[in-house]
PAZAPA-4460 file (N, C-alpha, C; in steps of 0.05 Angstrom, whole numbers, plus 32768, in hexadecimal, padded with zeros to 4 digits):
% residues 92
    n_x    n_y    n_z   ca_x   ca_y   ca_z    c_x    c_y    c_z   seq   type   mol
   7BA8   80AC   7FC7   7BA5   8092   7FAE   7BC3   8087   7FAA     1      D     A
   7BC1   8069   7FAC   7BDE   805D   7FAB   7BE8   8061   7F8F     2      P     A
   7BD2   8062   7F7B   7BDE   805D   7F60   7BF2   8075   7F58     3      S     A
   7C09   806C   7F4A   7C16   8080   7F40   7C0B   8095   7F30     4      P     A
   7C15   80B0   7F37   7C08   80CB   7F2C   7C1A   80DA   7F1C     5      Q     A
   7C16   80DE   7F06   7C27   80ED   7EF2   7C25   810C   7EF7     6      L     A
   7C33   811D   7EEC   7C35   8136   7EF5   7C4F   8149   7EE9     7      S     A
   7C52   8161   7EE8   7C68   8170   7EE2   7C76   817B   7EFB     8      T     A
   7C8F   817F   7EF6   7C9E   818D   7F0D   7CB4   81A5   7EFC     9      V     A
   7CB7   81BD   7F0D   7CC4   81CB   7F00   7CE0   81D2   7F02    10      Q     A
   7CF3   81D0   7F04   7D0D   81DF   7F0B   7D07   81FA   7F11    11      D     A
   7D24   8202   7F17   7D33   821A   7F20   7D2C   8229   7F03    12      S     A
   7D39   8221   7EED   7D37   822D   7ED8   7D21   822D   7ECB    13      N     A
   7D0C   8227   7ED4   7CED   8228   7EC0   7CE5   8211   7EB3    14      G     A
   7CF9   8202   7EAD   7CFC   81ED   7E9D   7CE0   81D0   7EAF    15      N     A
   7CCF   81CA   7E98   7CBC   81B2   7EA2   7CC8   819B   7E9D    16      E     A
   7CBF   8188   7EB2   7CC3   816B   7EAA   7CAE   8151   7EBA    17      Y     A
   7CAC   8148   7EAA   7C9B   8130   7EAA   7CA2   8121   7EC9    18      L     A
   7C8F   8120   7EDD   7C92   8113   7EF4   7C82   8101   7EFD    19      A     A
   7C82   80ED   7F12   7C75   80D3   7F1A   7C74   80D7   7F39    20      L     A
   7C61   80D8   7F3D   7C5F   80D5   7F64   7C52   80BC   7F67    21      T     A
   7C62   80A9   7F77   7C53   8090   7F83   7C5C   8092   7F9F    22      Y     A
   7C48   807C   7FAE   7C52   8070   7FC7   7C5D   8058   7FCB    23      T     A
   7C76   8056   7FD7   7C83   803C   7FD9   7C7E   802E   7FF9    24      Q     A
   7C82   8015   7FF9   7C7B   8009   800B   7C9D   8004   801D    25      I     A
   7C9E   8012   802E   7CBD   800A   8034   7CC2   7FF3   8045    26      N     A
   7CC5   7FE2   802F   7CD1   7FC8   8037   7CEE   7FBE   8025    27      D     A
   7CFC   7FB6   803E   7D16   7FB0   802B   7D1C   7FA1   8011    28      P     A
   7D05   7F91   8013   7D06   7F7A   7FFB   7CF5   7F82   7FE6    29      N     A
   7CF9   7F9F   7FE2   7CE2   7FB0   7FC9   7CF5   7FC3   7FBF    30      L     A
   7CFD   7FBF   7FAC   7D07   7FD6   7F99   7CF2   7FE2   7F85    31      T     A
   7CF6   7FFF   7F8C   7CE8   8015   7F75   7CF8   801D   7F64    32      Y     A
   7CF5   8020   7F46   7D09   8022   7F37   7CF7   803A   7F1C    33      T     A
   7CF8   8053   7F1E   7CED   8063   7F0B   7CFB   8063   7EF3    34      V     A
   7CED   8064   7ED5   7CF9   805B   7EC5   7CEC   806D   7EB1    35      Q     A
   7CFF   8078   7E9F   7CF4   808B   7E85   7CF9   8081   7E6A    36      V     A
   7CEE   808B   7E56   7CF1   807F   7E3A   7CE5   8090   7E28    37      T     A
   7CF1   8097   7E10   7CE3   80A6   7DFE   7CDA   8097   7DE1    38      S     A
   7CE4   8077   7DE8   7CDA   8065   7DD6   7CCC   804F   7DE1    39      D     A
   7CB0   8046   7DDA   7CA8   8033   7DE3   7CAA   801B   7DCD    40      L     A
   7CB7   8021   7DB3   7CB2   8007   7DA1   7CD0   7FF5   7D9F    41      M     A
   7CE8   8005   7DB2   7CFA   7FFA   7DAF   7CFB   7FDB   7DC6    42      Q     A
   7D0B   7FC6   7DBD   7D03   7FAA   7DC9   7D1B   7FAA   7DDE    43      Q     A
   7D34   7FB0   7DDD   7D46   7FB2   7DF5   7D4A   7FD0   7DF6    44      T     A
   7D59   7FD4   7E0F   7D60   7FE4   7E22   7D50   7FFB   7E17    45      D     A
   7D35   7FFB   7E20   7D1B   800B   7E1E   7D1D   8023   7E32    46      Q     A
   7D18   8015   7E45   7D15   802E   7E5D   7D35   8032   7E72    47      W     A
   7D39   8049   7E7D   7D54   8050   7E85   7D4A   805C   7EA2    48      H     A
   7D5A   8052   7EAF   7D58   805F   7ED3   7D70   806E   7ED9    49      S     A
   7D73   807D   7EF2   7D8C   807A   7EFC   7D8B   8097   7EFF    50      G     A
   7DA6   80A1   7F0F   7DAA   80C1   7F08   7DAB   80D2   7EEF    51      A     A
   7DAB   80C7   7EDF   7DB8   80CB   7EC1   7D9E   80D6   7EC4    52      S     A
   7D80   80C2   7EC0   7D64   80C1   7EAD   7D53   80D1   7EC4    53      Y     A
   7D53   80CB   7EDA   7D40   80D6   7EEE   7D49   80EA   7F08    54      T     A
   7D3F   80F6   7F13   7D43   8103   7F2C   7D30   8107   7F43    55      T     A
   7D36   8101   7F58   7D22   80FD   7F6B   7D1A   811A   7F77    56      V     A
   7D01   8125   7F70   7CF9   813A   7F75   7CEF   813E   7F98    57      V     A
   7CE4   812F   7FA1   7CE1   8125   7FC3   7CD7   810A   7FC9    58      S     A
   7CDC   810D   7FE4   7CCB   80F5   7FFA   7CD0   80FC   800C    59      Q     A
   7CB2   80F3   8014   7CA4   80F6   802D   7C9A   80E0   8032    60      V     A
   7CA3   80D4   8051   7C98   80C5   805C   7C87   80C9   8066    61      T     A
   7C70   80B0   8060   7C52   80AC   8065   7C50   80A3   8088    62      G     A
   7C38   8095   8088   7C2F   8092   80A8   7C3A   8070   80A4    63      T     A
   7C45   806A   80BB   7C4E   8053   80B6   7C63   8047   80A6    64      G     A
   7C57   8037   8093   7C6D   8029   807E   7C6F   8035   8063    65      T     A
   7C69   8048   805F   7C6B   8050   803F   7C79   8068   803F    66      T     A
   7C86   8075   8021   7C92   8091   801D   7C86   8093   800D    67      T     A
   7C79   80B0   8002   7C6F   80B3   7FE9   7C8A   80C9   7FD6    68      Q     A
   7C8C   80BF   7FC3   7CAC   80C9   7FAB   7CA6   80CD   7F9A    69      V     A
   7CAE   80E4   7F95   7CA5   80F9   7F79   7CC1   80F6   7F6C    70      T     A
   7CC8   80EE   7F52   7CDA   80E8   7F3B   7CD5   80F3   7F20    71      V     A
   7CE0   8103   7F1E   7CDE   810B   7F03   7CF8   8107   7EF1    72      R     A
   7CEF   8109   7ED7   7D00   8100   7EBA   7D14   811B   7EB7    73      D     A
   7D2D   8116   7EB3   7D3F   812D   7EA8   7D45   812E   7E94    74      N     A
   7D31   812B   7E86   7D2D   813C   7E68   7D12   8149   7E6B    75      V     A
   7D15   8167   7E60   7D05   8173   7E69   7CF0   8172   7E51    76      P     A
   7CCF   8173   7E5B   7CB7   8170   7E42   7CC4   817F   7E30    77      I     A
   7CCD   819E   7E27   7CCE   81A9   7E16   7CE0   81A0   7DFF    78      S     A
   7CF7   818C   7E10   7D05   817B   7DFB   7D04   8166   7DEA    79      Q     A
   7CE9   8156   7DF6   7CE6   8146   7DF3   7CC7   813E   7DDE    80      A     A
   7CC6   8134   7DCA   7CAD   812B   7DBA   7C9E   811D   7DC5    81      A     A
   7CA2   810F   7DDA   7C96   80F7   7DEA   7CAA   80EF   7DFF    82      K     A
   7CA0   80E3   7E1A   7CAB   80DD   7E31   7C9D   80CB   7E3E    83      R     A
   7CA3   80B6   7E48   7C99   80A9   7E52   7CA3   809E   7E69    84      F     A
   7C95   809C   7E86   7CA0   8092   7E9D   7C8F   807F   7EB0    85      I     A
   7C9D   806B   7EBD   7C8C   8059   7ECB   7C9E   8054   7EE7    86      R     A
   7C95   8045   7EFD   7C99   8039   7F12   7CA3   8016   7F11    87      V     A
   7CB7   8010   7F0E   7CB7   7FED   7F12   7CBE   7FEB   7F30    88      Q     A
   7CAE   7FD3   7F3C   7CB1   7FC6   7F57   7CB7   7FB0   7F54    89      V     A
   7CD4   7FAF   7F5C   7CD7   7F8C   7F5B   7CDE   7F87   7F7F    90      N     A
   7CD7   7F6C   7F7C   7CDB   7F5C   7F98   7CF1   7F4C   7F9A    91      G     A
   7CF4   7F46   7FB8   7D10   7F30   7FB9   7D01   7F15   7FB8    92      Q     A
***
């Protein structure tokens, strides 16, 4: 299924995190950015990305030109009343 899939992943301490698995096309003109937030009402600076906010859990090269990527939020589910995660794709 090419649609992004939500799941949870656990770290070595037993903390659970919201995770997103998606299939990316390996094209140098495309940029994939996983973003997280706890507030969908904020007008600016709502979504956050990068190593401070997310961690790549796995990358599995598929057949041909795709890679399946799983990225997790860095805020444990137990510490957040609500969290949202998405993948943004930009083309050149």
